[in-house]
N, C-alpha and C positions, 0 to 999 in steps of 0.2 A: 581573231579580232584581238580577245581575253589577253592571249600571250604577248599583242604588240604594244595594248594599254601598258602591262606590268613591266615592259623592258621600259618604256617610254617614262614612267613614273620612276623607275628606279636610276635613269639617267639626266639628273639635274643639267642646267647649261653649264658650260665651261666661261669662266669667264671672255671676256670678248664676243661670243656667240650670237649676243643679240643684237649689236652693232657688225658684225660680219659674216653673213652668209656662207662666205668660203670657211671662214672657221667654225660653222655650224656643219658644213659638208662633212669637212676632214674628220670631223668627229662623230658621223652617224655611222662609224661602225667601231664599236667599241671590244676591245679584250678585257674580259671581264675574269675573276679569277674562278680558280678550276678547269681554265683554258678554254671557256665558254667566250662566243661572240655574240654581241646585241649590233645586228644590223639593222637598222632603220629604213635600209631601201633596198632588204632582202626582195620585195616581190614589188609588181606594178601597183597593188593597192598603196603600199606602205608607203613606196618612193611618192605618189600622189597625195597621200597624207602628209609626208614631210615638207613640198612643196607648196601644197596648201598651209600648212601651219608659219611658212616663211613668206608667204604672200608673194609668191613667185608663179602660180599656178592656181587655179579655180577648183573647187573640190570635188569637181562633176566633170573632169576632164577627161576621164577617162585613159589613161597612158597604157600604152603598150607594153610589153618585155620590154624592144626594144630599147625604149623611152627610161626604164629603170638602167638596160643596161649601159647607155651612155652617160649616163647619171652617175652610177658607179667608174666608169672609165675616168670620166672627169675628176670625182673626189680620190682617185690612186693619184691622179698628178698632181693635185692639188694637195693632197696628203705628202708628194715626196719633193715639193718646191716648200714646205712648210719645214720638212725636217733636213733638206740641206741648208735653209738659213738658221736654223737651230744650231744647226752641228758647225756653222760657219764654213761650210763648201759649197764648191757649184754648184749651183742645180743643172739637174740632166736637159740637156737640150731637148731631148722627146718630150719633155714635162713643159718647159716655156713652150713649145710650140705648139702644146696641144691646148695650152691655156689662152695662146694670140688665136689660136684657131677658133675656139671657141667664140671670145668676142667680135670675130669678125666674119661668122659665119649668117648672122642677119642683121638686115639693116638697121641702123640707128637713127633711121629718119622714113618720115612718109615716103612714099615711093611716088612716082608719076606713074594712073593705072587711064588705061583708053576705053573705054565704055562706047561700046557702036549707038547705043541709042541716047546717053546724057554727055559722052566726049570725056575729055579731059578731065581728071580730078586727082588727089593726092590723097592716098590713105597708105595704113601701116598695117600691111599684112600680118594675121596674126589669127591661122585656122588651127584646128585642133592639132595637128601634124608638128605644127610649129611652137607648141606651147611650149617643149620640152625645149628648144633653141634658144628660143626669148630665155628663158630661165639658165641655161647654160652660159648665155653672154654673159646675163647680171651676174652670175657666180662666178666669172672668169673676170672680170675685168674688177669685183668686188676683192677678187683674190690679189688681182696684181696691185689695186689700189691700196693692199694691205701689208702685200711684200714694199712697197714704197714709202710708205706713211709713217709718223713718228711712232704708229705702235708694233711695227717693225721690231724696236729695240726692245720692245718688254716682252715679245712671241718668244716663247717655251714650250717645251713639255713638262706634262705632268710626272711628276718624282715620284710616284708611286706605282711599281710594278705590280702587276702587268698592263695595267692603263696605260693604254695609247694617243689618247688625244692631247691636245695641244689647247694652250690657254694665251690671255695677255693677259699678263703680270701684273699684278696693284699690290703693292707693298711690300710685301716680302713671302705674301704667298706662293707657293711651288706646286700645289694639287689643283684638280680640275674642281674638283667637288670635295664638302664636308668627309663625304663616303672614302674616298682616296686618301684625304687629312690622317682621318682617325686610322685606316687601315695601315698607312705609315709610319703612325707612331705606337701603333700595338706592333708590330715587326720590329721598332727600336726595340720597345720595352721586353719583348720578347727575346731578343738578342742580347741584351744586356743581363736578362734574366739567368740564360742559358750557358754565358761564358763566367758567371761570377759562381754557379753553381760546381 
């Protein structure tokens, strides 16, 4: 748990993540200097904490590994879509299909239920087993909204290698965080010093 808290503290939200859970999902596996990676969905407990922080599931959902795997799988498809958009290239059909499938997997309205004792009524099914499917649908819908909204024109990748996060650009800012901006400026200063020596 301490390791997770340290990783979380070291990873401030990228611009746009608070408005777009799909962007936050795409950024939940971060390439760090030294070849390290911080995966905020690496275990079912971490995935559950991530979903709870983004108000997509209750904190005590009791997610299993299969749920965390589904979330990580959607993350890769959303990352693929964002990368295609940023690069100005066509999206992979499998990524589009995965997002559409996640959006349509769960009902968006209360269903008709027929109880033997009380008769018909409408209810939205949301058992524990469907928590992740509802979260996936919400994230997939947000990904579709992000890619078709005015924010799509400001979507970019962090300009500080090895960072692999995306952000919604505000002004001239090219980095997902102050940490990445500082690292990029330090690398440029180092490169200038070494070329003049």
